[in-house]
C-alpha angles and dihedrals in degrees: 000000000000122000124240137190106252090202089066092072131067111262097245092061098048092084092054094048093049093047091049089047092052095050090051091051097047097044099041106044111066091174097053115102123209091257090054092049093050092047092052092051099047093097093055089044091056094050098039096042093236118155118239087234086065093051091049088055090061095040093053094055113112123205114246113237113245117186118229114231113237110199109226089213090067099056143039123214117274090189136028100213140020129203116198121203118192122192095205105160100103102039112007098173094053097043094046089046087056091050090047089054090050091051093046088054102048110093119234103260103142097268121172106238141188130172127203128191137187089227120054137147099207113029126059089196092060096242111141098165136024156312085206144089109304117263101190096200095046092045089055090047091052091048093051091048093048092064090080096049116124108189111100121214128193112259094225094054091049092053089046089055091047091055091052088053089054089062093059091068127085102211138038118322134199120203111200112197119194110193149129112271093231093055093058097091124199091255091054089050093048091051092050095047094045093049092046091049090060095043099036094134093060110023135077122177121203125186126202113196110223118222091002121127102180146354094058108183123219105249100186129061115276092247093051123100114250139046145229127245138172124253091247091063089068100032093107132056093250094047092050090046089053091051091047091052091050095050107030109023148061117198115236130204118232109233123195109302111269123181107254123176112252094239090064091055094059115115108232116238114236110248123235117228115265134189095039102157098180093040094231094131097253115106113243093246089061098035113110092175106049116183097038109168117255120270100024122125111240136188128243092284094052095255119140118256107221121210117258120249123221137215141207118254112287092357129113099184116114118258119222089250089066099063101076090057092044091050088050089054092050091053093047093050092047093051092045109043092176093062122097129192138224120201119203119197120203138182138188122250103263097111140035120292092249091053094046093047090056090047095048090053091048091051092050088046090054091056091046095053092052091052093049090049088058091056103268112143112248088224088071093057131078123176129200129189110214097175113201093326098107113038116172090206131037107263091235099118139028091249091056093044089054090057090053094056094086152114121233128199128216117191115207138183118246131005124317 
C-alpha cells in the first residue's frame, strides 16, 4: 500500500480515504497481522486524529468465506473418488470449517467420497463418512457434528486407514490431507511415498498445511502426483475454487449444440470393488496374491508392500528395528509358497558409485541371509544393488541421506 499525505485532501474526504485503505490492507494481505497493520497506519492515525482502537476494529475483521459455484456442465471429472483426511486434534473447529468449505465448493458430479478425522466418537479407524457416493448435505452435517467428538486417534493410523480406502475404488483417487507440517513425521511421509509409488497410475496425494502462511514444503516425491499448499491459499472462495478445479475437474469446451439423447449425458458413477475374498482392496480377478492377511497395504496386484529397513552410514549389518519387517516377510513367504522376493539395496551419495554399489549389494545380502536362516529357500530370493541411483529423498541433508540408506522388498508371483 502506498503512503499519501492526508493534508492534501479536503477534510471531508479523509475518512473515506482511510476507510478504503484499511479495507484494502485487511483483505489483500494474508500475511499481515493486526500489529503490522496498526504499525503501518500509525502515521495516518496521527494526522487524521483516529484512535488506535478504531483501527483495531478494522484490522480484526475477518472475511466471511463465500463458496464459488462451479457449474458441473463446464467440467468433466478428473478423478473418480476423493478421500479427505483431517488432522483435527489441535484446533477442531478451524480444521473442520476448512473441510466444510471444501465440501461446499466441490460440484455434485457423483464422486465416491470418504472422510477421516483424528477425533471421532464412533470409529477407531477415524472414518466419519463413507466410503460411498458423496451426499453433499450429509457430508456437511457429519463435519459439523464431528467438531464435538472427543476420542483421539493417531494421525499415522488414520492415514493408513485412508490408504486402505483408496484401494476399494476402481478409478482415479485423490487423497487430500489437511495437517500441520510438524505432525507429518518421516514415517508418515515414507508410507505415503511408498504407497503412491506402487499406485502411481491411480493415486494423487495433496497436502494442505494448517495454520501455515508461507514456506510450504513439498511433502511427496517430485515424481508423485499431487502438491502441497498452505491454508491461506484456500482461505477465500476463489482460492478454494482454484484448488478444487486443479484436483477434481477438467475444463470442457462447449461445441455447437447437437441433439444428444439424455441417457448419453449421464455421468457414470464409479464402481466399488466387489468379490474381494481377502479384503485387501483388490478384486479377486486382479489379485495375484490371494489370502493376504488383513490390515496390510498392498500394490495394484494385491501383493503386500513390506516396510523398508534402514542402515547406519557405511554399514550393512541389520539394525534391531529391521527384524519385525523381516519376520513378517518370512511369515508371508511361508504362507504363500508361490511367491518370490526381490531385495533392492540402496545408499546415499556420500561415496563413489563403485563403493556405493558394493555397499548396496551387501545391504541386500544381509536381508537375504536372515530370510534364508529362517527357512526361506535361496531360490526364491534375488538381490539387486542399486547404489545411489534411486533416492527417495534429495541427498541435501543428513536426515534425507539417512532415509536413502535402505533396503526395499518386492514380492512377486511365481519363480524368478
